[in-house]
C-alpha positions as CSV (number, residue, x, y, z in Angstrom):
1,M,-14.8,11.2,-0.2
2,Q,-18.1,9.5,-1.0
3,P,-20.1,7.8,1.8
4,D,-19.9,4.4,0.0
5,A,-16.1,4.6,-0.2
6,M,-15.9,5.5,3.5
7,M,-18.3,2.7,4.4
8,E,-16.1,0.2,2.4
9,M,-13.1,1.4,4.3
10,L,-14.8,1.0,7.6
11,K,-15.8,-2.5,6.7
12,S,-12.3,-3.4,5.6
13,L,-11.2,-2.2,9.1
14,K,-13.8,-4.5,10.5
15,L,-15.9,-1.6,11.9
16,H,-19.2,-2.8,10.5
17,G,-21.4,-1.0,13.1
18,M,-19.7,2.3,12.3
19,A,-20.2,1.6,8.5
20,Q,-23.9,1.0,9.1
21,A,-24.3,4.1,11.2
22,L,-22.4,6.2,8.6
23,G,-24.7,4.9,5.9
24,E,-27.8,5.9,7.9
25,L,-26.4,9.4,8.6
26,A,-25.5,9.9,4.9
27,A,-29.0,8.7,3.8
28,Q,-30.6,11.1,6.2
29,D,-28.4,13.9,4.9
30,S,-27.7,14.6,8.6
31,P,-25.9,17.8,9.6
32,A,-23.7,15.6,11.8
33,Y,-22.5,13.6,8.8
34,K,-21.9,16.8,6.7
35,S,-19.7,18.4,9.4
36,A,-17.8,15.2,10.2
37,S,-17.3,13.6,6.8
38,L,-14.0,15.4,5.9
39,V,-12.5,14.6,9.3
40,L,-13.7,11.0,9.1
41,A,-12.3,10.6,5.6
42,G,-8.9,11.8,6.8
43,L,-8.9,9.6,9.8
44,L,-9.8,6.6,7.7
45,K,-7.0,7.2,5.3
46,A,-4.6,7.6,8.2
47,E,-5.7,4.4,9.8
48,M,-5.4,2.4,6.6
49,A,-1.9,3.8,6.0
50,A,-0.8,3.0,9.6
51,R,-2.1,-0.5,9.4
52,E,-0.3,-1.1,6.1
53,V,3.0,0.1,7.6
54,R,2.5,-2.1,10.7
55,S,1.7,-5.1,8.5
56,L,4.8,-4.6,6.4
57,A,7.0,-4.2,9.5
58,Y,5.5,-7.4,11.0
59,Q,6.0,-9.3,7.7
60,M,9.6,-8.1,7.5
61,K,10.2,-9.2,11.1
62,V,8.6,-12.6,10.6
63,A,10.7,-13.1,7.4
64,R,13.8,-12.5,9.5
65,F,15.6,-10.5,6.8
66,P,19.0,-9.4,8.0
67,A,18.4,-5.8,6.9
68,Y,15.8,-3.9,4.9
69,R,16.9,-3.1,1.4
70,D,15.2,-1.3,-1.5
71,L,16.1,-0.1,-4.9
72,N,16.7,3.4,-3.7
73,G,19.8,2.3,-1.7
74,F,21.3,0.2,-4.6
75,D,24.6,1.5,-5.9
76,F,24.4,0.9,-9.6
77,K,28.0,2.2,-10.1
78,C,29.3,-0.9,-8.3
79,S,27.3,-3.4,-10.5
80,D,27.2,-4.6,-14.0
81,V,23.4,-4.4,-14.2
82,N,21.7,-1.9,-16.5
83,E,20.1,0.7,-14.2
84,A,17.5,1.7,-16.8
85,T,16.4,-1.9,-17.3
86,V,16.2,-2.6,-13.5
87,R,14.1,0.6,-13.0
88,Q,11.8,-0.4,-15.9
89,L,11.3,-3.8,-14.3
90,H,10.6,-2.1,-11.0
91,R,7.7,-0.3,-12.5
92,C,6.2,-3.7,-13.4
93,E,5.1,-2.5,-16.8
94,F,5.5,-6.1,-18.1
95,V,2.6,-7.3,-15.9
96,A,-0.4,-5.8,-17.8
97,P,0.6,-7.1,-21.3
98,A,1.6,-10.4,-19.7
99,Q,5.2,-10.3,-20.9
100,N,7.7,-12.7,-19.5
101,V,10.8,-11.7,-17.6
102,V,13.8,-14.0,-17.5
103,L,16.7,-13.3,-15.1
104,V,19.9,-15.1,-15.9
105,G,22.9,-15.3,-13.6
106,G,24.1,-16.2,-10.1
107,P,22.5,-14.9,-6.9
108,G,25.2,-12.3,-6.5
109,H,27.1,-11.5,-3.3
110,E,27.2,-8.9,-0.6
111,T,30.3,-6.9,-0.1
């Protein structure tokens, strides 16, 4: 991972002092930077992923949803919806070309 990318990740984690020190080590082409850069990159990726997971869990808790549901657990056999269409919408391919999506029908029910 490039030093600039790692510095941006450190800043996004609000570790500005570490970002500055990393920039200085990288500019000096320090042996300490060379030996630690791969480990640091892995640790940064792990911390970013862990924070994202904690954030999502917190948001779900605050929203007070009765249960976590996703498309993987949906039983298409028990529904009249077209699985291919739903999966295509799930990929959000309509966003880039700015196409509209209109959903018609009632809110459904839980069995």
